[in-house]
Backbone bond lengths (Angstrom), bond angles and torsions (degrees), N, CA, C in turn:
res aa  C-N    CA-C-N  psi(-1)  N-CA   C-N-CA  omega(-1)  CA-C   N-CA-C  phi
1 M - - - 1.465 - - 1.526 111.35 -
2 L 1.341 116.09 -36.80 1.457 119.60 -179.50 1.522 111.84 -64.28
3 R 1.355 116.89 -26.29 1.460 119.55 -179.64 1.524 111.15 -65.86
4 K 1.340 118.24 -25.73 1.458 121.85 -178.46 1.527 111.99 -83.08
5 L 1.342 117.53 -16.52 1.458 120.62 -179.17 1.520 110.56 -81.51
6 P 1.338 117.74 146.35 1.467 120.44 173.95 1.526 109.75 -59.39
7 W 1.335 116.90 147.06 1.467 119.95 -174.29 1.524 111.29 -63.58
8 K 1.335 117.90 -31.06 1.466 120.39 179.68 1.529 110.80 -66.88
9 L 1.348 115.77 -40.55 1.460 119.60 178.85 1.530 110.62 -67.84
10 T 1.330 116.11 -38.57 1.471 120.09 177.68 1.520 110.89 -62.14
11 L 1.337 116.25 -43.65 1.464 120.70 178.66 1.521 110.95 -63.45
12 L 1.336 116.84 -41.91 1.463 121.28 -179.97 1.526 111.05 -62.97
13 L 1.328 116.79 -44.28 1.468 120.65 178.86 1.528 111.34 -63.92
14 S 1.320 116.69 -38.49 1.467 120.54 179.96 1.520 110.87 -65.36
15 L 1.340 116.92 -45.50 1.466 120.83 -179.95 1.521 111.31 -66.39
16 T 1.346 116.69 -38.04 1.465 120.16 178.06 1.524 110.95 -64.06
17 S 1.335 116.73 -42.90 1.470 120.87 178.34 1.520 110.86 -62.28
18 L 1.338 116.28 -41.94 1.462 120.45 178.89 1.519 110.88 -63.07
19 F 1.330 117.15 -40.79 1.467 121.67 179.30 1.524 110.74 -64.41
20 L 1.331 116.92 -43.62 1.468 120.57 -179.42 1.520 111.72 -67.31
21 L 1.335 116.97 -38.49 1.462 120.20 178.43 1.522 111.02 -65.63
22 G 1.318 116.71 -28.82 1.460 120.54 177.99 1.506 112.80 -65.59
23 G 1.324 118.03 -17.01 1.457 121.26 179.63 1.509 113.59 -90.19
24 C 1.336 117.33 4.49 1.465 120.09 179.99 1.517 111.80 -67.43
25 D 1.318 117.69 -26.16 1.460 121.41 177.55 1.516 107.75 -124.33
26 T 1.338 116.48 141.69 1.459 119.76 -175.02 1.518 112.44 -71.42
27 K 1.326 117.44 -32.46 1.457 119.60 -178.59 1.522 110.03 -158.83
28 M 1.327 115.45 160.88 1.451 121.76 172.79 1.516 107.03 -102.72
29 A 1.336 116.35 112.94 1.465 121.48 -170.35 1.520 112.71 -57.88
30 V 1.330 117.67 -37.23 1.460 121.01 -178.13 1.524 110.97 -62.92
31 L 1.337 116.50 -30.56 1.464 120.89 -178.81 1.526 112.01 -96.44
32 D 1.325 116.46 18.06 1.462 121.59 177.10 1.533 109.06 -129.77
33 P 1.349 117.38 65.83 1.468 120.76 -174.06 1.523 112.47 -65.88
34 Q 1.334 115.25 134.93 1.460 121.55 179.69 1.530 111.57 -123.16
35 G 1.321 116.75 20.97 1.454 121.61 179.07 1.517 110.41 -160.24
36 P 1.336 118.46 164.00 1.469 121.45 -176.64 1.525 113.78 -61.83
37 M 1.342 118.21 -37.70 1.465 120.23 178.99 1.526 110.72 -67.23
38 A 1.317 115.83 -44.24 1.461 120.21 179.06 1.526 110.77 -63.85
39 R 1.339 116.64 -36.47 1.458 120.40 179.07 1.529 111.13 -65.59
40 E 1.319 115.95 -40.21 1.469 120.73 177.90 1.527 110.21 -59.49
41 Q 1.315 116.68 -44.45 1.456 120.87 -179.64 1.527 111.54 -71.66
42 Y 1.328 116.34 -34.86 1.465 120.64 177.69 1.529 110.27 -61.86
43 H 1.325 116.85 -45.56 1.466 120.58 179.54 1.527 110.72 -61.92
44 L 1.332 116.69 -37.57 1.462 120.03 178.33 1.528 110.72 -66.82
45 I 1.329 116.82 -40.56 1.470 120.85 178.58 1.525 110.58 -62.70
46 V 1.330 116.81 -46.32 1.467 121.16 -179.09 1.528 110.56 -63.94
47 Y 1.336 116.21 -44.75 1.467 120.60 179.22 1.530 110.70 -59.36
48 S 1.337 116.39 -46.77 1.467 120.78 -179.23 1.523 111.13 -64.52
49 A 1.338 116.68 -39.47 1.466 120.58 -179.90 1.529 111.05 -65.07
50 I 1.330 116.70 -42.11 1.473 120.56 179.05 1.525 110.46 -64.60
51 L 1.333 116.21 -43.92 1.462 119.84 179.62 1.528 111.12 -62.44
52 M 1.338 116.70 -43.56 1.462 120.12 179.57 1.531 111.63 -67.59
53 A 1.331 116.20 -35.26 1.469 119.62 177.24 1.529 110.33 -64.77
54 F 1.333 116.21 -39.63 1.467 120.62 177.64 1.526 110.46 -62.51
55 V 1.326 116.44 -45.47 1.470 120.67 178.55 1.527 110.14 -61.53
56 F 1.327 116.59 -42.76 1.465 120.86 -179.83 1.525 111.13 -61.59
57 V 1.332 116.51 -45.49 1.468 120.61 -178.60 1.526 110.55 -63.75
58 V 1.331 117.19 -43.22 1.469 120.77 -179.89 1.528 110.64 -63.58
59 V 1.324 116.79 -47.40 1.470 120.48 -179.03 1.527 110.69 -64.49
60 L 1.330 116.75 -43.32 1.464 119.95 178.66 1.524 110.77 -63.95
61 G 1.336 116.69 -39.99 1.457 120.45 178.66 1.520 112.21 -62.67
62 L 1.339 116.33 -44.19 1.466 120.16 178.04 1.527 111.23 -64.42
63 Y 1.322 115.69 -38.45 1.465 120.29 179.25 1.532 110.79 -63.08
64 L 1.336 116.52 -48.47 1.466 120.09 179.98 1.525 111.07 -64.20
65 Y 1.332 116.56 -37.30 1.468 120.73 178.35 1.526 110.56 -60.58
66 M 1.333 115.55 -45.78 1.467 119.58 -179.67 1.527 111.33 -66.24
67 V 1.337 116.75 -41.04 1.464 120.51 -179.12 1.525 110.81 -62.50
68 I 1.338 115.64 -43.71 1.471 119.65 -177.57 1.526 111.61 -73.71
69 K 1.337 116.27 -44.99 1.468 119.65 -176.17 1.519 112.40 -65.76
70 Y 1.320 116.85 -39.60 1.458 119.89 -174.52 1.532 112.56 -106.80
71 R 1.324 116.39 26.65 1.461 118.65 178.09 1.529 109.69 -68.90
72 E 1.314 115.27 151.77 1.463 121.64 -170.86 1.521 112.49 -63.51
73 S 1.316 119.22 -37.14 1.462 121.87 -174.66 1.517 112.53 -68.71
74 R 1.320 117.99 -17.56 1.461 120.29 -175.23 1.527 112.39 -95.50
75 L 1.295 117.79 -18.74 1.458 121.55 -173.09 1.527 110.97 -104.67
76 P 1.321 116.87 149.87 1.475 119.65 176.92 1.522 110.60 -66.18
77 A 1.311 115.64 158.81 1.463 120.78 -174.57 1.522 112.26 -64.21
78 D 1.345 117.45 -30.28 1.467 120.26 -177.80 1.531 112.52 -93.92
79 Y 1.355 117.35 14.02 1.477 119.97 -177.67 1.526 110.76 -69.89
80 K 1.328 115.02 135.54 1.457 121.71 174.45 1.529 108.86 -125.12
81 P 1.335 117.66 122.21 1.468 120.31 -178.21 1.523 111.33 -65.08
82 P 1.323 117.10 149.48 1.476 120.07 179.24 1.526 111.10 -63.84
83 Q 1.317 115.83 140.59 1.456 121.51 179.58 1.533 109.40 -89.24
84 L 1.333 115.55 122.60 1.467 120.55 -175.98 1.526 112.17 -110.93
85 H 1.304 116.84 17.55 1.463 119.88 -179.69 1.532 110.39 -62.86
86 G 1.330 115.92 127.65 1.453 120.30 179.12 1.514 114.02 82.21
87 H 1.327 117.59 13.96 1.469 121.61 178.66 1.529 108.56 -73.32
88 K 1.332 116.95 109.47 1.463 121.42 -172.34 1.521 112.71 -62.18
89 V 1.321 117.19 -42.72 1.468 120.39 -177.39 1.527 110.58 -62.59
90 L 1.334 116.57 -48.09 1.461 119.99 179.59 1.528 111.47 -63.62
91 E 1.337 116.60 -40.65 1.464 120.18 179.10 1.529 110.67 -59.55
92 I 1.324 116.48 -42.44 1.470 120.93 179.65 1.521 110.57 -67.23
93 V 1.343 116.51 -42.92 1.465 120.84 -176.99 1.516 111.07 -63.04
94 W 1.341 118.31 -51.74 1.461 118.55 -175.39 1.533 113.25 -79.62
95 T 1.323 116.88 -2.39 1.465 120.28 168.55 1.524 110.61 -93.52
96 L 1.328 115.77 -39.54 1.463 120.90 -176.13 1.529 112.19 -72.45
97 I 1.327 117.38 -39.09 1.471 120.23 -177.17 1.529 112.33 -60.24
98 P 1.344 120.62 -48.93 1.475 118.93 177.00 1.525 113.24 -60.08
99 V 1.342 116.65 -36.42 1.469 119.76 178.05 1.523 110.28 -63.19
100 L 1.320 117.13 -43.10 1.465 121.20 179.12 1.531 111.02 -64.84
101 I 1.325 116.74 -37.95 1.471 120.23 178.04 1.527 110.49 -63.61
102 I 1.335 116.28 -43.60 1.468 120.17 179.12 1.524 110.72 -63.15
103 I 1.322 116.96 -41.95 1.471 120.56 178.38 1.525 110.32 -63.42
104 A 1.333 116.43 -41.57 1.469 120.75 -179.45 1.523 111.92 -63.33
105 I 1.325 117.48 -28.53 1.466 121.09 177.12 1.526 111.08 -86.72
106 A 1.335 116.52 -38.92 1.466 120.99 -173.37 1.524 112.48 -66.88
107 I 1.327 118.14 -42.84 1.474 120.70 -175.13 1.528 111.95 -60.62
108 P 1.340 120.12 -55.11 1.472 118.73 178.57 1.527 113.40 -65.73
109 T 1.345 117.37 -28.71 1.465 119.94 178.81 1.522 111.06 -67.08
110 V 1.330 116.89 -45.58 1.470 121.00 178.73 1.526 110.24 -63.82
111 K 1.333 116.64 -42.94 1.470 119.99 178.48 1.523 111.04 -60.54
112 A 1.326 117.20 -43.50 1.467 121.03 -179.68 1.524 111.26 -66.21
113 N 1.337 116.86 -39.11 1.467 120.34 -179.92 1.518 111.69 -61.65
114 Y 1.328 117.03 -40.72 1.460 120.17 178.35 1.524 111.18 -74.75
115 S 1.319 116.58 -34.79 1.467 120.86 -177.57 1.520 112.03 -64.05
116 V 1.332 117.84 -42.80 1.465 120.60 -176.29 1.526 112.44 -74.03
117 E 1.328 117.39 -9.67 1.462 120.60 177.64 1.526 111.88 -86.48
118 E 1.318 117.23 -6.10 1.458 121.22 -177.77 1.523 110.41 -117.56
119 T 1.325 115.25 161.23 1.463 120.13 175.81 1.524 109.32 -65.95
120 P 1.325 119.25 132.57 1.468 121.20 179.09 1.530 111.59 -56.12
121 K 1.324 116.30 144.46 1.469 120.45 -178.56 1.522 111.98 -57.83
122 S 1.327 117.14 -35.23 1.467 120.61 -178.35 1.522 112.58 -69.11
123 L 1.347 116.74 -14.61 1.469 120.37 -177.36 1.524 112.27 -117.32
124 K 1.336 117.16 13.68 1.458 120.84 -177.77 1.520 112.42 -60.42
125 D 1.328 117.15 -31.02 1.467 120.49 -176.98 1.527 112.54 -86.47
126 K 1.340 117.34 -1.73 1.465 121.26 -179.64 1.535 110.08 -96.00
127 K 1.327 116.22 137.30 1.458 120.64 177.61 1.527 109.40 -71.23
128 P 1.332 117.69 126.45 1.471 119.37 -179.19 1.522 112.03 -71.74
129 L 1.316 115.53 150.22 1.461 122.32 174.05 1.526 107.60 -100.68
130 T 1.323 116.29 125.47 1.464 121.22 -179.59 1.525 110.38 -96.84
131 I 1.318 115.43 127.29 1.464 122.03 177.01 1.523 108.19 -128.98
132 Y 1.323 116.41 124.36 1.464 120.85 175.50 1.529 108.91 -87.54
133 V 1.326 114.99 128.45 1.465 121.33 -178.60 1.524 109.01 -113.55
134 T 1.314 115.82 123.76 1.462 121.45 178.29 1.524 109.09 -118.42
135 S 1.316 116.36 119.70 1.465 119.83 175.50 1.520 109.07 -90.74
136 A 1.321 115.98 143.48 1.462 122.65 175.75 1.524 106.85 -142.95
137 D 1.309 117.23 166.22 1.474 120.30 -176.97 1.526 110.94 -80.19
138 W 1.300 121.94 106.43 1.445 130.12 -4.41 1.518 105.80 -128.25
139 K 1.295 115.25 86.24 1.466 122.60 -173.04 1.519 109.87 -153.74
140 W 1.325 114.94 167.00 1.464 121.49 179.06 1.527 109.34 -124.79
141 I 1.330 116.46 133.38 1.462 122.04 -179.93 1.524 108.33 -118.65
142 F 1.327 116.09 124.69 1.463 122.12 -177.88 1.528 109.65 -111.95
143 S 1.330 116.30 122.88 1.465 121.71 -178.06 1.524 109.88 -114.05
144 Y 1.325 115.67 128.43 1.463 122.66 177.99 1.530 107.97 -107.73
145 P 1.339 119.26 92.32 1.470 120.29 -175.37 1.525 113.69 -64.38
146 E 1.321 118.34 -36.36 1.466 120.76 -179.22 1.526 111.40 -72.21
147 Q 1.318 116.84 -35.56 1.460 121.02 -178.56 1.532 111.86 -89.19
148 G 1.336 117.47 -18.74 1.452 120.87 179.54 1.512 113.82 70.62
149 I 1.343 116.66 40.55 1.463 120.65 178.21 1.526 109.29 -136.50
150 E 1.318 115.71 163.52 1.459 121.37 -178.98 1.526 109.24 -144.50
151 T 1.322 115.89 138.78 1.461 120.89 179.86 1.525 109.75 -128.32
152 V 1.315 115.21 159.92 1.465 121.39 178.98 1.523 108.65 -124.43
153 N 1.318 115.37 125.39 1.473 123.95 176.05 1.527 114.36 66.68
154 Y 1.301 118.05 15.30 1.466 120.61 169.63 1.521 108.87 -158.82
155 A 1.333 115.47 154.07 1.461 120.82 178.74 1.519 109.26 -142.24
156 N 1.316 116.42 133.60 1.456 122.13 173.80 1.522 108.80 -100.51
157 I 1.329 116.52 134.00 1.462 120.81 -179.90 1.525 109.28 -135.15
158 P 1.338 117.76 150.04 1.464 120.44 175.03 1.529 110.53 -81.70
159 T 1.312 116.64 149.51 1.467 121.03 178.19 1.527 110.19 -80.37
160 D 1.341 115.46 163.88 1.471 122.74 177.19 1.521 112.06 51.82
161 R 1.322 115.71 42.08 1.463 120.78 178.91 1.523 108.39 -151.79
162 P 1.330 118.20 133.41 1.467 118.87 179.11 1.521 111.60 -66.72
163 I 1.326 115.95 134.07 1.461 122.51 178.45 1.524 107.64 -112.09
164 K 1.323 116.35 118.57 1.458 121.01 178.92 1.529 108.95 -98.09
165 F 1.317 115.48 102.22 1.454 120.89 177.16 1.531 108.81 -85.50
166 Q 1.328 116.37 121.49 1.463 122.14 175.69 1.531 107.32 -99.14
167 L 1.311 116.43 110.88 1.463 121.79 -168.11 1.523 112.48 -101.19
168 T 1.314 116.08 133.20 1.459 122.22 174.24 1.524 108.48 -149.94
169 S 1.320 116.51 -179.68 1.462 120.19 -177.60 1.521 110.77 -139.37
170 A 1.323 115.37 143.29 1.463 121.91 173.78 1.520 110.21 -108.36
171 G 1.322 116.48 15.37 1.462 121.25 -179.02 1.510 109.80 -154.15
172 T 1.317 116.66 -134.17 1.457 120.95 178.55 1.521 110.52 -74.64
173 M 1.319 116.30 163.65 1.457 120.69 179.24 1.524 109.97 -68.73
174 A 1.323 115.91 134.55 1.463 121.72 177.48 1.522 108.34 -128.42
175 S 1.319 116.61 -176.68 1.459 121.28 178.43 1.522 109.44 -137.29
176 F 1.318 116.04 120.45 1.463 123.20 -176.84 1.526 109.07 -87.61
177 W 1.346 116.21 122.18 1.465 119.38 -174.79 1.514 110.81 -147.93
178 V 1.343 115.34 124.99 1.463 122.48 170.74 1.528 105.54 -119.73
179 P 1.338 119.17 92.31 1.466 122.65 -169.46 1.522 114.92 -53.07
180 E 1.329 118.02 -37.32 1.462 120.28 -176.69 1.527 112.96 -77.23
181 L 1.325 116.82 -11.94 1.468 120.29 -178.43 1.521 113.40 -110.93
182 G 1.327 118.34 -17.75 1.459 119.13 -179.94 1.510 112.44 162.47
183 G 1.338 114.95 -166.28 1.452 120.77 -177.07 1.514 113.23 -83.66
184 Q 1.327 115.21 -174.41 1.465 121.66 -176.34 1.520 110.85 -108.10
185 K 1.340 114.60 158.01 1.462 121.69 171.48 1.518 108.96 -144.11
186 Y 1.328 114.85 150.33 1.458 120.23 -178.00 1.525 111.72 -78.34
187 T 1.320 114.94 148.31 1.457 121.62 170.57 1.519 107.20 -109.97
188 M 1.341 116.54 126.34 1.458 121.49 -175.89 1.517 110.62 -133.38
189 P 1.327 117.70 146.45 1.463 120.64 179.36 1.524 111.85 -63.23
190 N 1.327 115.45 148.51 1.465 122.75 172.89 1.524 114.37 65.08
191 M 1.307 117.51 21.40 1.456 120.67 174.70 1.524 109.34 -157.92
192 T 1.325 115.58 160.95 1.461 120.90 -178.35 1.521 109.84 -124.66
193 M 1.325 116.40 130.21 1.462 123.11 175.44 1.527 108.29 -112.22
194 Q 1.325 116.75 144.63 1.463 120.15 179.95 1.526 111.25 -107.43
195 L 1.316 115.44 135.34 1.462 122.20 175.97 1.518 108.35 -131.83
196 I 1.327 116.92 122.76 1.464 121.70 -179.48 1.525 109.13 -100.60
197 L 1.324 116.53 124.50 1.459 122.64 177.43 1.519 109.42 -131.80
198 S 1.322 115.53 165.75 1.461 120.82 176.21 1.521 108.74 -158.97
199 A 1.327 115.81 147.28 1.469 121.47 179.23 1.521 109.84 -112.69
200 D 1.323 116.50 136.47 1.467 121.21 179.61 1.520 112.36 -77.28
201 H 1.326 116.02 -40.42 1.460 120.51 -171.62 1.528 110.53 -132.73
202 P 1.323 117.43 156.11 1.471 120.29 174.30 1.528 110.35 -61.47
203 G 1.318 115.55 145.82 1.462 120.13 179.47 1.514 111.22 165.07
204 D 1.327 115.33 171.86 1.463 122.08 177.21 1.524 109.01 -104.52
205 Y 1.317 116.19 129.26 1.455 121.69 -178.77 1.525 109.36 -126.28
206 T 1.313 115.64 134.16 1.462 120.76 -178.38 1.518 110.45 -87.73
207 G 1.332 115.54 126.80 1.456 121.58 174.33 1.514 109.29 -106.36
208 R 1.311 116.47 157.31 1.467 119.35 -177.05 1.524 110.80 -151.22
209 N 1.303 113.81 166.89 1.457 121.55 172.98 1.520 107.65 -93.26
210 S 1.327 117.44 120.47 1.464 120.42 -177.92 1.525 112.45 -102.49
211 N 1.325 116.88 14.38 1.466 120.86 178.09 1.528 109.27 -123.06
212 F 1.326 116.93 117.59 1.468 120.01 -177.80 1.523 110.75 -58.86
213 N 1.325 116.77 126.84 1.467 120.34 -178.61 1.531 112.63 -142.08
214 G 1.314 116.09 31.50 1.452 117.87 173.39 1.515 114.98 119.83
215 E 1.306 114.74 -163.94 1.462 123.25 -169.64 1.523 113.96 -56.85
216 G 1.326 118.35 -43.17 1.460 120.99 -175.05 1.510 115.03 -91.26
217 F 1.340 117.09 11.44 1.466 121.45 -175.77 1.525 113.37 -55.74
218 A 1.332 116.75 -46.47 1.466 121.21 -173.68 1.523 113.14 -61.89
219 K 1.333 117.07 -27.05 1.464 120.52 -177.42 1.524 112.53 -109.44
220 M 1.326 116.93 15.94 1.464 120.68 -179.74 1.525 109.62 -85.87
221 D 1.327 115.47 65.09 1.459 122.28 -179.63 1.525 110.44 -104.44
222 F 1.312 115.38 166.09 1.460 121.13 173.93 1.521 108.73 -149.11
223 N 1.302 116.33 164.88 1.455 121.48 -176.99 1.526 110.03 -115.38
224 V 1.318 116.64 133.20 1.460 122.25 175.32 1.522 108.03 -109.67
225 V 1.323 116.03 119.89 1.465 121.94 -179.57 1.522 108.32 -104.54
226 A 1.326 116.64 109.54 1.461 121.19 176.50 1.526 108.68 -91.56
227 Q 1.326 116.63 130.44 1.459 121.62 -178.11 1.524 109.75 -143.76
228 T 1.312 115.98 164.16 1.459 119.50 179.16 1.525 109.79 -62.26
229 Q 1.329 116.26 161.18 1.460 119.94 -178.31 1.527 111.50 -60.12
230 S 1.325 117.11 -39.29 1.467 119.95 -179.96 1.528 111.13 -66.03
231 D 1.336 117.12 -41.27 1.467 120.07 177.70 1.528 110.97 -67.21
232 F 1.321 116.43 -35.86 1.461 120.07 177.35 1.525 110.55 -63.84
233 N 1.329 116.61 -42.70 1.468 120.31 178.43 1.527 111.16 -62.75
234 K 1.336 116.43 -38.50 1.471 120.16 177.71 1.528 110.57 -64.77
235 W 1.330 115.54 -40.59 1.464 119.54 179.29 1.525 111.08 -62.86
236 V 1.333 116.68 -44.07 1.467 120.83 178.53 1.524 110.50 -60.30
237 K 1.310 115.87 -44.58 1.473 120.34 -179.63 1.527 110.88 -62.84
238 E 1.325 116.31 -40.96 1.467 120.46 -179.87 1.528 111.17 -65.93
239 V 1.339 116.33 -42.62 1.462 120.25 179.72 1.526 110.71 -61.78
240 K 1.315 116.72 -44.77 1.469 120.27 -176.67 1.527 112.18 -67.04
241 S 1.322 116.81 -21.37 1.463 119.56 -178.83 1.528 113.21 -97.28
242 T 1.325 117.58 -14.03 1.473 119.52 -174.89 1.529 114.68 -123.62
243 A 1.338 118.83 -28.17 1.467 121.08 -173.16 1.525 111.66 -78.38
244 P 1.340 117.65 149.05 1.469 121.11 176.71 1.524 111.05 -69.56
245 K 1.314 115.79 160.15 1.455 121.08 -178.68 1.528 110.46 -80.52
246 M 1.325 115.85 136.80 1.456 120.97 176.83 1.524 109.82 -75.17
247 K 1.339 115.91 122.57 1.460 121.47 177.20 1.529 109.08 -108.43
248 K 1.314 114.96 156.39 1.456 119.79 -178.37 1.521 111.16 -58.41
249 S 1.320 116.54 -39.89 1.467 120.45 179.90 1.527 111.13 -64.93
250 D 1.338 116.65 -35.85 1.470 120.34 177.98 1.525 110.70 -64.19
251 Y 1.329 115.50 -44.35 1.458 119.59 -178.28 1.527 111.29 -66.60
252 E 1.321 116.98 -45.04 1.460 120.31 -179.65 1.525 111.20 -62.28
253 K 1.314 116.61 -39.26 1.461 120.36 177.28 1.523 110.52 -65.01
254 L 1.322 116.00 -38.34 1.461 121.40 -178.42 1.523 111.35 -63.98
255 V 1.323 117.32 -46.21 1.464 119.69 -175.28 1.526 112.79 -82.67
256 K 1.327 117.33 -24.81 1.467 119.77 -179.78 1.523 112.50 -80.16
257 T 1.325 116.42 -26.58 1.461 120.56 -178.30 1.522 110.02 -80.33
258 E 1.330 116.68 115.32 1.459 120.46 177.35 1.523 108.92 -80.67
259 G 1.303 116.42 123.53 1.457 120.22 179.73 1.509 111.00 152.80
260 L 1.313 115.47 171.15 1.453 122.07 -179.42 1.522 109.94 -87.52
261 V 1.314 116.33 142.43 1.461 121.59 176.66 1.524 108.22 -131.79
262 G 1.321 115.90 163.68 1.454 120.54 176.91 1.521 111.04 -84.68
263 T 1.314 116.23 -171.43 1.462 120.50 178.39 1.524 110.06 -73.44
264 Q 1.327 115.68 143.82 1.457 122.14 178.79 1.523 108.99 -140.48
265 T 1.329 115.95 154.89 1.459 121.38 -178.85 1.520 109.76 -138.59
266 Y 1.338 116.33 136.90 1.461 121.20 -178.93 1.526 110.26 -138.21
267 T 1.324 115.34 158.26 1.462 120.97 165.93 1.520 107.09 -96.32
268 G 1.333 116.28 146.69 1.456 120.01 -173.99 1.518 110.13 81.48
269 T 1.324 116.93 163.15 1.461 121.24 -179.88 1.524 110.42 -132.36
270 H 1.319 115.02 161.47 1.469 119.84 178.05 1.521 111.69 -76.11
271 L 1.334 117.91 -5.44 1.461 121.13 -179.16 1.525 112.01 -65.79
272 K 1.330 117.47 -13.30 1.464 120.97 178.62 1.521 111.31 -65.39
273 W 1.316 117.19 -34.39 1.467 120.28 -175.61 1.524 113.93 -122.24
274 V 1.324 117.88 1.74 1.465 120.61 177.83 1.520 109.05 -123.39
275 N 1.325 116.71 123.08 1.459 121.96 175.48 1.525 107.84 -92.51
276 V 1.314 116.44 103.00 1.468 120.20 -174.01 1.519 112.34 -67.09
277 H 1.334 117.71 -18.72 1.462 120.38 -179.19 1.525 112.33 -82.60
278 E 1.344 117.27 -12.60 1.461 119.36 -176.44 1.524 112.25 -121.07
279 Q 1.333 116.21 -68.87 1.465 119.72 -172.78 1.518 109.95 -122.76
280 H 1.328 115.57 115.17 1.455 117.91 -178.92 1.517 110.89 -148.10
281 T 1.318 117.01 39.06 1.453 120.17 179.35 1.516 109.82 -125.44
282 Y 1.317 116.08 117.73 1.455 120.82 179.04 1.516 109.52 -94.70
283 G 1.347 115.48 151.81 1.457 120.39 177.47 1.505 113.48 81.82
284 E 1.342 118.44 6.79 1.449 121.94 177.95 1.519 109.24 -124.39
285 Q 1.308 115.48 166.32 1.449 119.88 178.24 1.515 109.08 -65.84
286 S 1.296 117.22 143.04 1.461 122.50 -176.93 1.514 111.28 -56.80
287 K 1.323 115.42 132.99 1.454 120.50 178.81 1.525 110.60 -65.23
288 T 1.335 115.06 -37.95 1.455 119.99 -179.55 1.521 110.40 -60.69
289 K 1.332 114.67 -40.69 1.455 119.80 -178.39 1.521 110.89 -66.38
290 S 1.326 116.04 -40.20 1.458 119.89 -177.43 1.511 112.11 -73.51
291 N 1.331 117.44 -19.78 1.458 121.58 -177.38 1.522 113.00 -101.90
292 E 1.335 117.09 12.21 1.459 119.83 -179.65 1.527 109.78 -62.25
293 S 1.326 116.31 140.41 1.463 120.54 176.22 1.518 109.08 -84.37
294 H 1.320 117.20 141.12 1.455 122.23 -177.47 1.527 109.66 -115.78
295 D 1.320 116.57 135.38 1.453 122.84 -179.72 1.526 108.83 -89.83
296 H 1.344 116.89 116.25 1.463 121.89 -178.81 1.531 111.97 -102.58
297 S 1.318 117.29 8.81 1.463 119.91 -174.47 1.516 112.76 -65.96
298 N 1.344 118.19 -26.89 1.461 121.30 -177.51 1.528 113.06 -97.31
299 M 1.315 117.82 9.99 1.464 120.46 -178.16 1.529 110.39 -73.74
300 D 1.334 116.58 134.19 1.465 122.10 179.05 1.525 109.10 -80.00
301 M 1.325 116.41 112.65 1.462 121.71 -176.77 1.523 111.88 -112.67
302 S 1.346 117.58 11.99 1.467 121.16 -174.97 1.520 112.51 -65.54
303 N 1.342 116.85 -31.48 1.468 120.15 -176.76 1.525 113.19 -98.28
304 M 1.329 116.22 12.25 1.466 119.64 -177.88 1.520 110.14 -100.12
305 D 1.338 116.47 134.34 1.460 121.79 178.24 1.518 108.56 -85.64
306 M 1.333 116.97 109.45 1.463 122.00 -177.18 1.524 111.79 -98.48
307 S 1.325 117.49 6.92 1.467 120.48 -175.67 1.509 113.07 -78.41
308 G 1.338 115.13 -20.66 1.462 119.05 -177.62 1.506 112.65 91.65
309 N 1.340 117.84 -1.58 1.465 121.18 178.48 1.517 109.51 -96.86
310 N 1.314 118.48 114.22 1.462 122.44 -179.45 1.515 109.89 -100.57
């Protein structure tokens, strides 16, 4: 049916459909930075997009120029294009330009990668808040060691203050990501990764797992509530006076049970009995047991052929 429509009408309908489909989501979180780390990455994305758009326009322009200039209807039948094989100037130009493009992308990318790993300069004088994040199938556990509280599938943070998330996993590998506040980092068993984020203004931000890890991956989301320091202090005080105490059995049940759970709040943290830097994998053989050293000094080797001849 589209073949019967004039090409202008077809183009108009296509552009209109594209415009309407763009309204299916209110915003793209990555392009709506709400913190210094996210802003750093946003600027890098915009810079890279502009540079790539420039390259695209130049290449497309050269392509159209060649197509139009050397089209068959304009040239005589016996025309033969000039042979440029071995042209030193052209060889240097089309080798040097891609190298320069790569350098133009690499320098700001490397700078941004190192920048987001450090506390922003504007927040150097602020004491960071440390939150331990444990991913499990398929939930997120947030531990506040200084405040002595623990939450599940949501985290409250103060604004204008660096937040040091210490990431680990009690199950499969996941990826911790709050698009409006910064980039993502993996959570892995038996190790801790650090991710520094900060929020400029109070608000609710959706975090998600960006690494496929099984059946509940699509719904492994969490909520980050950014609030003023005074409101954060009130929240901590309220939790400590109303929330139930976290027991070891509660935590083990939480991480061993595969499935989605709602938000939960506790006083105390599982960090009392779990060393996240060493052993943090449930349902597997103990790492300590597998790493035991064995003494072979008393082994009888008299009947063993050590010559290598079998």
